[in-house]
N, C-alpha and C positions, 0 to 999 in steps of 0.2 A: 382393819380389814385383813382378812387372811386369804392368802393365795395358793394355788396348786402349781406344781412344776408340770411341763410336758409329761415327764415320765410318770409322775403320780396320776395324772389324768388318763394316760395310757393303760396303766396298771388296773385302774378302777374300770375302765370300759373293755379291758382286754383286747386292746388293739395295738398296732405298731405306734411308736412315737411320731414317725412321719405322717401318719394318718391324722393324729391330733394336730400336729403343726399345719396339715392342709385345711383341716377343719377350722381352725383358728384364723388362717389367711383368708378362707373363704366366708367366714362369718357365721359359720355353724355353731361355733363355740365362742362366746363373748370372751375375748382376751385383748390384752394391751401389751406394749413393748414395755419394758423397764426403763429404756431410754430410747429416743429415736434411732439411734445408731446401734442399739443392742439388738442381738438376734434371739434372745430368750423371751419367751412369752409368760405373762403373768395371768393365770387363769382366776378369776374371782371365785372362791370356793363356794359361796352362797349360791350365786347364779348358776354355777356348775351343777350343785345339788338339785335346784328347781328345774334345770333343764333335764336332767336324767329323770326326774320324777313326771315330767310332763311327757317326754318322749321315750318311755321306758320300752314300748314296743318296738320302736325303730331302733333303738341301741342293741337290743338282745335279739333282734331278728324275728320277733314275733309280732303279729298284728292284733290291735285291741278291737274288740267287737264294739263298733260305735253304737249299735243298736241297744246295747246293754246300759248305756248311760242315760 
């Protein structure tokens, strides 16, 4: 299984690392801690790509036309 770092995810989404950490903490991005006492998040790359594909309009600030689906 391949993982992204917070910095990598932030770069892909073009947001600040603190934003990605908050999304991980709030469950918007599925992530786990490397160790219960560790501060670093591990973001599953496959789930992250799926999330981006599902919610592209939300991440890039555009709205998808639901009637077109």
